[in-house]
C-alpha positions as CSV (number, residue, x, y, z in Angstrom):
1,M,-23.9,-30.8,15.5
2,N,-24.4,-29.5,11.9
3,W,-23.1,-26.1,10.9
4,T,-25.8,-23.5,10.4
5,P,-25.4,-19.7,9.6
6,E,-26.4,-19.0,13.3
7,I,-23.7,-21.3,14.6
8,G,-21.3,-19.7,12.1
9,L,-22.1,-16.3,13.4
10,A,-21.1,-17.3,16.9
11,L,-18.0,-19.0,15.6
12,L,-16.8,-15.6,14.3
13,L,-16.0,-14.7,17.9
14,L,-15.4,-18.2,19.3
15,I,-12.7,-19.3,16.8
16,P,-10.3,-16.4,17.5
17,A,-11.0,-16.6,21.3
18,L,-10.0,-20.3,21.3
19,G,-7.1,-19.4,19.1
20,C,-5.9,-16.8,21.6
21,V,-6.1,-19.4,24.4
22,G,-4.2,-21.9,22.3
23,I,-1.5,-19.4,21.5
24,L,-1.0,-18.5,25.1
25,M,-0.9,-22.1,26.2
26,S,1.7,-23.1,23.6
27,G,3.9,-20.1,24.0
28,K,6.9,-22.2,25.1
29,S,6.9,-24.1,21.9
30,P,7.1,-21.6,19.0
31,N,6.3,-24.2,16.3
32,I,3.2,-25.4,18.0
33,R,2.2,-21.8,18.7
34,D,2.5,-20.8,15.1
35,A,0.7,-23.9,14.0
36,V,-2.2,-23.0,16.3
37,N,-2.1,-19.5,14.8
38,L,-2.4,-20.8,11.3
39,V,-5.1,-23.3,12.1
40,M,-7.1,-20.5,13.7
41,G,-6.7,-18.3,10.7
42,A,-7.7,-21.1,8.2
43,T,-10.6,-22.2,10.3
44,L,-11.9,-18.7,10.7
45,L,-11.6,-18.1,6.9
46,A,-13.5,-21.4,6.1
47,N,-16.3,-20.4,8.5
48,V,-16.5,-16.9,6.9
49,V,-16.6,-18.4,3.4
50,A,-19.6,-20.5,4.4
51,L,-21.3,-17.5,5.9
52,V,-20.7,-15.4,2.8
53,I,-22.3,-18.1,0.7
54,A,-25.3,-18.4,3.0
55,V,-25.8,-14.6,3.1
56,G,-25.5,-14.5,-0.7
57,E,-28.3,-17.0,-0.9
58,G,-30.6,-14.8,1.3
59,A,-29.8,-15.9,4.8
60,R,-29.6,-13.2,7.5
61,P,-28.3,-15.0,10.6
62,T,-28.9,-13.3,13.9
63,W,-27.7,-13.9,17.4
64,L,-28.9,-12.0,20.5
65,L,-26.1,-12.1,23.0
66,V,-27.5,-9.8,25.7
67,D,-30.9,-8.0,26.0
68,I,-30.2,-4.9,28.1
69,G,-33.8,-3.6,27.9
70,G,-35.3,-0.3,26.7
71,G,-34.5,-1.1,23.1
72,L,-30.8,-1.8,23.8
73,D,-29.1,-5.1,23.2
74,I,-25.8,-6.6,22.1
75,S,-26.7,-8.6,19.1
76,F,-25.3,-9.7,15.7
77,T,-26.8,-9.9,12.3
78,L,-24.8,-10.6,9.1
79,E,-25.9,-8.9,5.9
80,P,-24.0,-8.5,2.6
81,L,-21.9,-5.5,3.6
82,G,-20.8,-7.1,6.8
83,A,-20.2,-10.5,5.2
84,L,-18.0,-8.9,2.6
85,F,-16.0,-7.1,5.3
86,A,-15.6,-10.3,7.3
87,A,-14.4,-12.2,4.2
88,L,-11.8,-9.4,3.5
89,A,-10.6,-9.3,7.1
90,S,-10.4,-13.0,7.6
91,G,-8.7,-13.7,4.3
92,L,-6.0,-11.1,4.7
93,F,-5.6,-12.0,8.3
94,L,-4.5,-15.5,7.3
95,L,-2.0,-14.2,4.8
96,N,-0.8,-11.6,7.3
97,T,-0.4,-14.3,9.9
98,I,1.9,-16.3,7.6
99,Y,3.8,-13.1,6.8
100,G,3.9,-12.2,10.5
101,I,5.5,-15.5,11.4
102,G,8.2,-15.0,8.8
103,Y,8.8,-11.4,9.8
104,M,8.9,-11.9,13.6
105,R,11.2,-15.0,13.3
106,G,13.3,-13.4,10.7
107,N,13.9,-10.3,12.9
108,N,14.3,-12.3,16.1
109,A,11.5,-10.2,17.6
110,K,10.7,-10.4,21.3
111,D,7.5,-11.5,23.0
112,Q,6.1,-13.2,20.0
113,T,3.5,-15.2,22.0
114,R,2.0,-12.0,23.4
115,F,2.1,-10.4,20.0
116,F,0.1,-13.1,18.3
117,A,-2.3,-13.4,21.2
118,F,-3.3,-9.8,20.8
119,F,-3.6,-10.4,17.1
120,A,-6.2,-13.0,17.8
121,V,-8.1,-10.7,20.1
122,A,-8.0,-7.9,17.4
123,I,-9.4,-10.2,14.7
124,A,-12.2,-11.3,17.0
125,A,-13.0,-7.6,17.6
126,T,-13.0,-7.1,13.8
127,M,-15.4,-9.9,13.3
128,G,-17.6,-8.4,16.0
129,V,-17.6,-5.1,14.1
130,A,-18.4,-6.9,10.8
131,A,-21.4,-8.8,12.3
132,S,-22.8,-6.1,14.6
133,G,-26.6,-5.9,14.5
134,N,-26.8,-2.4,15.9
135,M,-24.6,0.6,16.6
136,L,-24.2,-0.1,20.3
137,T,-22.7,-3.5,19.5
138,L,-20.5,-2.0,16.9
139,F,-19.3,0.6,19.3
140,I,-18.3,-2.0,21.9
141,F,-16.2,-4.0,19.4
142,Y,-14.8,-0.8,17.9
143,E,-13.4,0.0,21.3
144,I,-12.1,-3.5,21.9
145,L,-10.3,-3.3,18.6
146,T,-8.6,-0.1,19.7
147,L,-7.6,-1.5,23.1
148,S,-6.3,-4.8,21.6
149,T,-4.2,-3.2,18.9
150,F,-2.6,-0.7,21.4
151,P,-0.1,-3.3,22.7
152,L,0.7,-4.2,19.1
153,V,1.5,-0.6,18.2
154,T,3.8,-0.3,21.3
155,H,5.3,-3.8,20.9
156,N,8.9,-2.7,20.4
157,G,8.8,-1.1,23.8
158,D,11.1,1.8,23.2
159,E,10.3,5.5,23.8
160,K,9.4,6.0,20.2
161,A,6.9,3.1,20.3
162,R,5.4,4.4,23.6
163,R,5.0,7.9,22.3
164,G,3.3,6.6,19.1
165,G,1.1,4.4,21.2
166,R,0.0,7.2,23.4
167,I,-1.0,9.3,20.4
168,Y,-2.8,6.3,18.9
169,L,-4.8,5.4,22.0
170,G,-5.4,9.1,23.0
171,I,-6.9,10.2,19.7
172,L,-9.0,7.0,19.1
173,M,-10.3,6.9,22.6
174,A,-11.0,10.6,22.9
175,T,-13.0,10.7,19.6
176,S,-14.9,7.5,20.2
177,I,-15.9,8.5,23.8
178,G,-16.3,12.2,23.2
179,L,-18.0,12.1,19.8
180,L,-19.1,8.6,18.7
181,L,-20.7,7.5,22.0
182,P,-22.8,10.7,22.3
183,A,-23.9,10.1,18.7
184,V,-25.0,6.6,19.7
185,I,-26.9,7.9,22.7
186,I,-28.7,10.6,20.7
187,T,-29.6,7.9,18.1
188,Q,-31.1,5.8,20.9
189,V,-33.0,8.7,22.5
190,F,-34.6,10.0,19.3
191,A,-35.2,6.7,17.4
192,G,-35.7,4.4,20.4
193,S,-33.1,2.0,19.0
194,T,-29.7,1.8,17.4
195,E,-30.6,-1.1,15.1
196,F,-29.3,-1.2,11.6
197,V,-32.3,-0.9,9.4
198,A,-32.5,-1.2,5.6
199,G,-33.2,2.2,4.2
200,G,-32.1,3.9,7.4
201,L,-33.3,4.1,11.0
202,L,-33.4,7.8,11.5
203,G,-35.5,9.0,8.6
204,G,-38.5,10.9,10.0
205,H,-37.2,10.9,13.6
206,L,-34.9,13.9,13.5
207,S,-34.9,17.6,12.3
208,E,-32.5,18.7,9.7
209,F,-30.3,20.3,12.4
210,L,-30.1,17.1,14.4
211,I,-29.3,15.1,11.2
212,G,-26.4,17.5,10.5
213,L,-25.2,17.4,14.1
214,L,-25.3,13.6,14.2
215,L,-23.5,13.4,10.8
216,V,-20.7,15.5,12.2
217,L,-20.5,13.5,15.5
218,Y,-20.4,10.1,13.7
219,T,-18.0,11.2,11.0
220,F,-15.4,12.6,13.4
221,G,-16.2,10.1,16.1
222,I,-15.2,7.3,13.6
223,A,-11.6,8.5,13.8
224,K,-10.3,5.2,12.4
225,A,-11.4,6.5,9.0
226,A,-8.6,9.1,9.5
227,L,-10.4,12.2,8.2
228,I,-8.5,15.4,8.9
229,P,-8.2,16.6,11.6
230,V,-8.6,13.3,13.6
231,H,-5.9,11.5,11.4
232,M,-2.6,11.9,13.3
233,W,-2.9,8.6,15.1
234,L,-2.3,6.8,11.9
235,P,1.2,8.0,10.9
236,N,2.3,7.8,14.6
237,A,1.2,4.1,14.7
238,M,3.9,3.3,12.1
239,V,6.3,2.7,15.0
240,A,4.8,-0.8,15.2
241,P,6.4,-3.9,13.5
242,T,5.4,-4.1,9.9
243,P,2.9,-7.0,10.3
244,V,1.0,-4.6,12.6
245,S,1.1,-1.8,10.1
246,A,-0.3,-4.2,7.5
247,F,-3.0,-5.3,10.0
248,L,-3.9,-1.7,10.8
249,H,-4.1,-0.5,7.2
250,A,-5.6,-3.4,5.4
251,V,-7.1,-6.0,7.7
252,A,-8.7,-4.3,10.7
253,V,-8.4,-0.9,12.1
254,V,-8.7,1.6,9.3
255,K,-10.9,-0.8,7.4
256,A,-13.2,-1.1,10.5
257,G,-13.3,2.7,10.5
258,V,-14.4,3.1,6.9
259,F,-16.7,0.1,7.1
260,T,-18.4,1.7,10.1
261,M,-18.7,4.9,8.0
262,V,-20.6,3.1,5.2
263,K,-22.7,1.2,7.7
264,M,-23.6,4.4,9.5
265,V,-24.8,6.1,6.3
266,V,-26.6,3.2,4.7
267,Y,-28.3,1.7,7.8
268,L,-28.6,4.5,10.3
269,F,-29.3,7.6,8.3
270,G,-30.2,6.2,4.9
271,I,-28.6,7.4,1.7
272,D,-31.6,9.6,0.8
273,V,-31.3,11.5,4.1
274,V,-27.6,12.0,3.8
275,R,-27.8,13.1,0.2
276,E,-30.3,15.8,1.1
277,S,-28.3,17.1,4.1
278,A,-26.3,20.3,3.5
279,V,-23.7,19.1,6.1
280,S,-22.9,16.0,4.0
281,H,-21.7,18.3,1.2
282,W,-19.2,20.0,3.4
283,L,-18.0,16.7,4.8
284,A,-17.5,15.6,1.2
285,I,-15.4,18.7,0.6
286,L,-13.3,17.9,3.7
287,A,-12.8,14.3,2.4
288,A,-11.6,15.7,-0.9
289,I,-9.2,18.0,0.9
290,T,-7.9,15.0,3.0
291,I,-7.4,13.0,-0.2
292,V,-5.1,15.7,-1.7
293,I,-3.3,16.6,1.5
294,G,-2.6,13.0,2.4
295,S,-1.1,12.5,-1.1
296,V,1.0,15.7,-1.0
297,I,2.5,14.9,2.4
298,A,3.2,11.3,1.3
299,M,5.4,12.7,-1.5
300,T,7.7,14.4,1.1
301,K,8.4,11.2,3.1
302,D,11.6,9.2,2.6
303,N,10.7,6.6,5.1
304,L,8.7,4.0,3.2
305,K,6.2,3.2,5.9
306,A,5.6,6.9,6.6
307,R,4.9,7.4,2.9
308,L,2.5,4.5,2.8
309,A,0.7,5.8,6.0
310,W,0.0,9.2,4.6
311,S,-1.1,7.5,1.3
312,T,-3.6,5.5,3.3
313,I,-5.0,8.7,4.9
314,G,-5.7,10.0,1.4
315,Q,-7.0,6.7,0.1
316,L,-9.4,6.1,3.1
317,S,-11.1,9.4,2.3
318,Y,-12.3,8.0,-1.0
319,V,-14.8,6.0,1.2
320,T,-15.9,9.1,3.2
321,L,-16.3,11.0,0.0
322,G,-18.4,8.3,-1.6
323,V,-20.8,7.9,1.4
324,M,-21.2,11.7,1.7
325,I,-22.1,12.1,-2.0
326,A,-24.6,9.3,-1.1
327,T,-25.7,8.1,-4.5
328,P,-26.0,4.4,-5.1
329,L,-23.0,4.3,-7.4
330,A,-20.9,6.4,-5.0
331,I,-21.8,4.1,-2.1
332,L,-20.8,1.1,-4.3
333,G,-17.5,2.9,-5.1
334,A,-16.9,3.5,-1.4
335,A,-17.6,-0.2,-0.5
336,L,-15.4,-1.4,-3.4
337,Q,-12.6,0.9,-2.2
338,I,-12.5,-0.9,1.2
339,V,-11.8,-4.2,-0.6
340,M,-9.6,-3.0,-3.5
341,H,-7.5,-0.7,-1.4
342,A,-6.9,-3.4,1.2
343,F,-5.3,-5.8,-1.2
344,G,-3.1,-3.1,-2.7
345,K,-2.0,-1.5,0.5
346,I,-1.3,-4.8,2.4
347,T,1.0,-5.7,-0.5
348,L,2.9,-2.5,-0.2
349,F,3.4,-2.8,3.5
350,M,4.4,-6.5,3.3
351,C,7.0,-5.5,0.7
352,A,8.3,-2.7,3.0
353,G,8.7,-5.3,5.7
354,A,10.4,-7.8,3.4
355,I,12.9,-5.1,2.5
356,Y,13.5,-4.2,6.1
357,S,13.9,-7.9,7.0
358,A,16.6,-8.3,4.4
359,N,18.9,-5.4,5.2
360,K,17.1,-3.1,7.8
361,T,16.6,-0.4,5.1
362,V,13.6,1.9,5.7
363,N,14.4,4.9,3.5
364,I,13.4,5.0,-0.1
365,S,16.5,6.8,-1.1
366,K,18.6,3.8,0.0
367,M,16.6,1.3,-2.1
368,N,18.1,2.0,-5.5
369,G,19.2,-1.3,-7.2
370,M,17.7,-3.5,-4.5
371,A,15.5,-5.5,-7.0
372,K,18.6,-7.5,-7.9
373,A,18.4,-9.2,-4.5
374,M,14.6,-9.4,-4.2
375,P,13.0,-9.1,-7.6
376,W,9.6,-10.6,-6.6
377,V,9.2,-8.1,-3.8
378,F,9.6,-5.2,-6.1
379,V,7.5,-6.7,-8.8
380,A,4.7,-7.1,-6.2
381,F,5.3,-3.5,-5.1
382,F,5.0,-2.3,-8.7
383,V,1.8,-4.2,-9.3
384,A,0.2,-2.9,-6.1
385,S,1.3,0.6,-6.9
386,L,-0.5,0.4,-10.3
387,S,-3.7,-0.7,-8.5
388,I,-3.5,2.1,-5.9
389,I,-3.0,4.6,-8.8
390,G,-6.1,3.2,-10.4
391,L,-4.9,1.8,-13.7
392,P,-6.5,-1.2,-15.5
393,P,-6.4,-4.1,-15.4
394,F,-5.9,-3.8,-11.6
395,A,-8.6,-3.7,-8.9
396,G,-8.1,-0.1,-7.8
397,V,-9.6,1.4,-11.0
398,W,-13.2,0.4,-10.1
399,P,-13.7,2.5,-7.0
400,K,-12.5,5.6,-8.7
401,L,-14.7,4.9,-11.8
402,L,-17.8,4.4,-9.7
403,L,-17.1,7.5,-7.6
404,F,-16.8,9.5,-10.9
405,M,-20.1,8.0,-12.1
406,G,-21.7,8.6,-8.8
407,M,-21.1,12.4,-8.8
408,T,-24.3,13.3,-10.5
409,E,-25.1,16.6,-8.8
410,P,-23.4,19.7,-10.2
411,A,-22.2,20.7,-6.8
412,D,-20.3,17.5,-6.5
413,R,-18.7,17.2,-9.9
414,W,-15.8,19.5,-9.1
415,L,-14.7,17.0,-6.5
416,V,-13.6,14.8,-9.4
417,I,-10.5,17.1,-9.4
418,A,-9.4,15.6,-6.0
419,L,-9.6,12.0,-7.5
420,I,-7.6,13.0,-10.5
421,L,-5.0,14.9,-8.5
422,S,-4.8,11.9,-6.1
423,S,-4.0,9.5,-9.0
424,L,-1.3,11.8,-10.4
425,L,0.3,12.2,-7.0
426,N,0.1,8.4,-6.5
427,I,2.2,8.0,-9.6
428,V,4.8,10.5,-8.2
429,Y,5.3,8.9,-4.8
430,L,4.7,5.2,-5.5
431,L,6.2,4.3,-8.9
432,P,9.8,5.6,-8.2
433,V,10.2,3.1,-5.4
434,S,10.1,0.0,-7.6
435,V,11.3,1.6,-10.8
436,N,14.5,2.9,-9.1
437,A,15.0,-0.5,-7.5
438,F,15.1,-2.1,-10.9
439,M,16.6,0.7,-13.1
440,K,19.2,2.4,-10.9
441,K,22.5,1.1,-9.5
442,P,23.0,0.8,-5.8
443,D,24.3,4.1,-4.3
444,V,27.2,2.2,-2.8
445,E,28.6,-0.9,-4.5
446,P,28.1,-3.9,-2.1
447,D,31.4,-5.1,-0.6
448,S,29.8,-7.9,1.4
449,E,27.0,-10.5,1.2
450,V,25.0,-8.4,3.7
451,A,24.0,-5.9,1.0
452,L,22.6,-8.6,-1.1
453,E,20.7,-10.4,1.7
454,K,17.4,-11.9,0.6
455,P,14.3,-11.6,2.8
456,P,12.8,-14.6,4.6
457,I,10.6,-16.6,2.1
458,L,7.5,-16.1,4.3
459,T,7.8,-12.4,3.9
460,V,7.9,-12.8,0.1
461,V,5.1,-15.3,-0.8
462,P,2.2,-13.4,0.9
463,P,2.8,-10.1,-0.9
464,V,3.2,-11.9,-4.2
465,L,-0.2,-13.6,-3.6
466,T,-1.9,-10.3,-2.7
467,A,-0.3,-8.7,-5.8
468,I,-1.8,-11.4,-8.0
469,S,-5.1,-10.8,-6.2
470,V,-5.3,-7.2,-7.4
471,L,-5.3,-8.5,-10.9
472,V,-7.9,-11.2,-10.2
473,L,-10.2,-8.7,-8.4
474,F,-10.3,-6.5,-11.4
475,F,-12.5,-9.2,-13.0
476,M,-14.5,-9.7,-9.8
477,A,-15.9,-6.2,-9.4
478,E,-19.3,-7.0,-11.0
479,P,-20.0,-10.1,-8.8
480,I,-19.0,-8.1,-5.7
481,M,-21.4,-5.2,-6.7
482,E,-24.2,-7.7,-7.4
483,Y,-23.6,-9.3,-3.9
484,L,-23.9,-5.8,-2.3
485,R,-27.1,-4.9,-4.2
486,P,-29.4,-5.8,-1.3
487,I,-28.0,-3.1,0.9
488,F,-30.0,-0.6,-1.1
489,E,-33.3,-2.2,-0.2
490,G,-35.5,0.5,1.3
491,G,-33.5,3.4,-0.3
492,S,-32.9,4.8,-3.7
């Protein structure tokens, strides 16, 4: 049977499903299990690359899974935005799998088979989100993603993990069922469909009041985007092992949230409708406030993963800011932020895990002089920090530049202050980590080999590769923007 885009669309779910079965069946043989894991990741990535090429050439593969009736169905359609997200998630998933194997083995973690099985389910859910043809389908896989990552967040099994897991599950489920689901129902009732339509589904169907109400329901219902005040699940999820933190922040959960935010604005409302809504302006202001508050709180955290978690809260709101400004350049900036932030942030989390694997250090104040033992880790951290800050020639500069350029309305221009403040605060809370590791002496002179322990090689190679990627992606911004150009068909 020859590969076709339609077959490739079905394989987005089938490959991780078969991988999950293979992981469970080979659980008694760790080497075979990890080989299955890697083959699954590589096969999924190869399939996604083929789909990305097909979509770039104009294909729009579709797959109707279930026709519920009354304008409702569970179906899949891959367009440029979804294809880009699928490529991002599958590529980083493979690297995170390699990293996860090194981390879990290096730390003699328990229940590794269960751990990687849920990873497979979670990446399947992420692929479902990326390829959803309507909001109902996206909602279903959005929920599966929450439920499949809950056991990963609570994997350590102690009281701290259980408490973090309860907050994680409680906030994400409460917002999706209490806010997002009603929004989907209202969309179906008034538009007769939840299909993603070029130019927007809802234009002409709803009054200005209902448009504003729906924007609020969707924006806060998509709590994975971590906009204040539905953000606290994210720092509490840092009780998870570091490969999970990297997965949450760069591969799947938060990226699924902001992807859904972009998808909602572009294909449900339409950028013209959002730009003309008074509510979107207030949501943009809230996003700007979240950017600054997340950065300020990050400065106060000595625990490295906690600092990175609060940093993500601020960085995610770049996407919400862009889609609520709703000009083509701002939307492009939001879409690019999903990609560029993912590579920078997964690098930072992988480096944090490598440091922990070497000597169980989690506090930044204890990392002075550590670069002597792990120079590549801290070089990678430094490069990723520069990208997050937004300095050329690193990938993170492009989203900020496009957001600046997209703020064409006088009422929006003062929001530039939030982006400038964010960059300055990024410098304050990110650069000292690697600079002090290279420039300062250890607080306590090592008296044993333990203090100079090196991390497992599989926790070092992936962050080095992703750090190199933030340099390469600096030169790839224009092709990515050209690839996304079709999403503006039907809108201005």
